[in-house]
C-alpha positions as CSV (number, residue, x, y, z in Angstrom):
1,M,12.5,17.5,-24.4
2,S,13.4,16.7,-20.8
3,Q,16.5,14.8,-19.8
4,R,14.8,13.1,-16.8
5,L,15.9,9.5,-16.0
6,T,12.8,8.8,-13.9
7,P,9.1,9.3,-14.5
8,T,7.2,12.0,-12.6
9,L,4.6,11.1,-10.0
10,D,1.8,12.0,-12.5
11,E,3.3,9.8,-15.1
12,L,3.4,6.9,-12.7
13,L,-0.1,7.4,-11.5
14,R,-1.4,7.3,-15.1
15,D,0.2,3.9,-15.7
16,S,-2.5,1.2,-16.0
17,L,-0.6,-1.4,-14.0
18,I,0.1,1.0,-11.1
19,Q,-3.6,2.0,-11.2
20,A,-4.6,-1.7,-10.9
21,V,-2.3,-2.3,-8.0
22,M,-3.6,0.8,-6.2
23,R,-7.2,-0.3,-6.7
24,A,-6.4,-3.7,-5.3
25,D,-4.7,-2.1,-2.3
26,N,-7.4,0.6,-1.8
27,V,-4.9,3.4,-2.3
28,E,-6.4,6.7,-3.4
29,P,-4.3,8.7,-5.9
30,Q,-4.9,12.0,-4.1
31,A,-4.0,10.5,-0.7
32,L,-0.7,9.3,-2.3
33,R,0.0,12.7,-3.8
34,T,-0.6,14.3,-0.4
35,L,1.7,11.8,1.4
36,F,4.5,12.4,-1.2
37,S,4.1,16.2,-1.0
38,E,4.2,16.2,2.8
39,T,7.2,13.9,2.8
40,A,9.1,16.1,0.2
41,G,8.4,19.1,2.5
42,R,9.8,17.4,5.5
43,I,12.9,16.3,3.6
44,A,13.4,19.8,2.3
45,A,12.9,21.3,5.8
46,R,15.4,18.8,7.3
47,R,18.0,19.7,4.7
48,E,17.6,23.3,5.7
49,G,18.1,22.4,9.4
50,E,14.5,22.9,10.4
51,S,12.4,20.2,12.0
52,K,8.8,19.9,11.1
53,A,8.3,16.5,12.8
54,A,6.0,18.1,15.5
55,S,3.7,19.5,12.9
56,V,2.8,16.2,11.2
57,F,-0.8,15.3,11.5
58,F,-2.2,12.0,10.4
59,S,-6.0,11.9,9.7
60,R,-6.2,8.1,9.9
61,P,-4.3,5.7,12.1
62,P,-1.6,3.8,10.3
63,I,-2.5,0.5,8.8
64,D,-1.3,-2.5,10.9
65,R,0.3,-4.8,8.3
66,R,1.5,-7.4,10.8
67,A,0.0,-10.9,10.7
68,P,-3.2,-11.3,12.7
69,P,-3.0,-13.4,15.9
70,R,-3.5,-17.1,15.2
71,L,-6.4,-17.3,17.7
72,L,-8.7,-15.3,15.4
73,A,-11.0,-17.0,12.9
74,P,-9.8,-17.0,9.3
75,P,-11.2,-14.2,7.0
76,S,-14.6,-15.1,5.6
77,R,-13.3,-15.1,2.0
78,M,-11.1,-18.1,2.6
79,R,-12.6,-21.6,1.9
80,P,-12.5,-24.1,4.8
81,A,-10.0,-26.9,4.3
82,Q,-11.4,-29.9,2.5
83,A,-10.7,-33.5,3.2
84,P,-8.5,-35.2,0.6
85,G,-10.3,-37.1,-2.1
86,P,-9.7,-40.7,-3.2
87,C,-6.5,-39.8,-5.0
88,G,-5.2,-37.9,-1.9
89,S,-5.7,-34.4,-3.3
90,A,-8.2,-32.0,-1.9
91,I,-8.3,-30.1,-5.2
92,C,-9.2,-32.4,-8.0
93,C,-11.7,-34.9,-6.7
C-alpha cells in the first residue's frame, strides 16, 4: 500500500464532485491532464536549468475571466429586474 498523503490526478478526476464542477465549468478531463503534464514538464526543465518557455504552444486563447464592461447588455439567462410588489418585495408577490 502506498504512503502517499495526496491523491493522484486520476483519483481526483474520478471524484463525482470534481466531475460535477468540471462539467459546470466546461473543463474537459483530457485537456486538464495535458495542461498538468505540460506544466510538470516545464517545472522539471526549470529545475534542471533549462528553459522551455519558448516552446509553449496554446491551441486556444486564454479565457478572459475579468468582469464584462458595464455598457454591455446582461446575459440572456438573467431575468430582468421586476418592480416591487405591494409588500415591497420583487420576489414574493
